[in-house]
C-alpha positions in Angstrom: 111.5 31.1 138.6 107.5 31.8 138.9 105.3 28.6 139.1 102.6 30.7 137.4 101.1 29.1 134.4 101.5 30.7 131.4 98.8 32.7 129.5 99.1 30.8 126.3 99.1 27.3 127.8 96.5 27.8 129.6 94.6 29.2 126.9 95.2 25.9 124.7 94.1 23.9 128.1 91.0 25.6 128.0 90.3 25.5 124.5 91.1 21.5 124.5 88.4 21.4 127.7 85.8 23.1 125.9 86.7 20.8 122.3 86.1 17.7 124.5 82.9 19.0 126.1 81.0 20.1 123.0 81.3 23.6 124.2 82.1 26.6 121.2 85.1 28.5 122.6 87.9 31.1 120.3 90.6 33.5 121.5 88.9 37.0 120.8 92.1 38.5 121.1 95.6 36.9 121.3 98.0 38.8 124.0 101.7 37.6 125.1 101.9 33.8 125.1 104.4 34.2 128.4 103.2 36.8 130.6 100.0 38.5 129.2 96.8 38.2 131.6 93.8 36.5 130.2 90.1 37.6 130.5 87.4 35.3 130.2 84.4 36.6 128.2 81.1 33.6 129.2 78.5 34.6 127.1 75.1 32.6 128.1 73.0 34.2 125.5 69.6 34.9 126.5 71.1 34.7 130.1 73.8 37.5 129.4 77.4 38.1 129.4 79.9 38.0 132.0 84.1 39.1 132.1 85.9 37.5 134.4 89.7 38.5 135.3 92.0 36.7 137.4 92.6 37.6 140.6 95.0 36.5 143.7 92.6 35.6 146.5 93.5 35.7 150.3 94.7 32.4 150.5 97.4 33.3 147.7 95.5 30.7 145.2 94.2 31.9 141.8 90.9 32.9 141.4 88.0 34.3 139.4 86.3 37.8 139.6 83.7 39.1 137.6 85.2 42.0 135.9 81.8 44.0 135.4 80.1 44.1 139.2 76.6 43.7 137.9 78.1 40.0 136.6 75.6 38.8 133.6 74.8 41.8 131.3 74.3 42.9 127.4 77.5 41.1 125.4 77.8 45.1 124.4 78.8 46.5 127.9 81.0 43.2 127.9 82.7 43.8 124.9 83.5 47.4 125.7 84.6 46.7 128.9 87.0 44.3 127.8 88.0 46.9 124.8 88.7 49.5 127.7 91.1 47.0 129.5 93.4 46.1 126.3 93.6 49.8 125.6 95.5 49.5 129.1 97.1 46.6 128.8 98.2 45.2 125.0 99.5 41.7 126.3 96.0 41.5 127.5 94.0 38.0 125.9 90.7 37.4 125.9 88.8 33.7 125.3 85.1 33.5 124.7 83.2 30.9 125.8 79.3 30.8 124.2 77.6 28.0 127.0 74.0 28.3 126.6 73.3 25.4 128.3 75.3 26.1 131.4 78.3 23.2 131.0 81.9 25.6 131.5 83.0 25.5 134.8 85.5 27.7 136.3 88.6 26.4 136.8 89.6 28.8 139.9 87.1 29.7 142.3 84.9 32.5 142.0 85.7 35.4 144.7 82.8 37.5 144.9 
């Protein structure tokens, strides 16, 4: 049995964390509740937008990596990237967090 947290449960937890901290968050795309992967779209408005994709670190732990190599870019670039990934993986979840005050913290290491 896998010790991996189910995608739907992780998304619900992140929505709750954002709600508690008065950060706007919404599910843009609902994927498979059990085995779908989750992309995190972080919108910082004037600073740009970034897409974080889940990875496994060298140590075997959860981590995040920028989906787009330039990090924070124009929102249209993020949306185009997400649409390409959804075309390949119909089980993909997309969680968008609007965070102009830079309050949201990733729940795992950012792998550069």
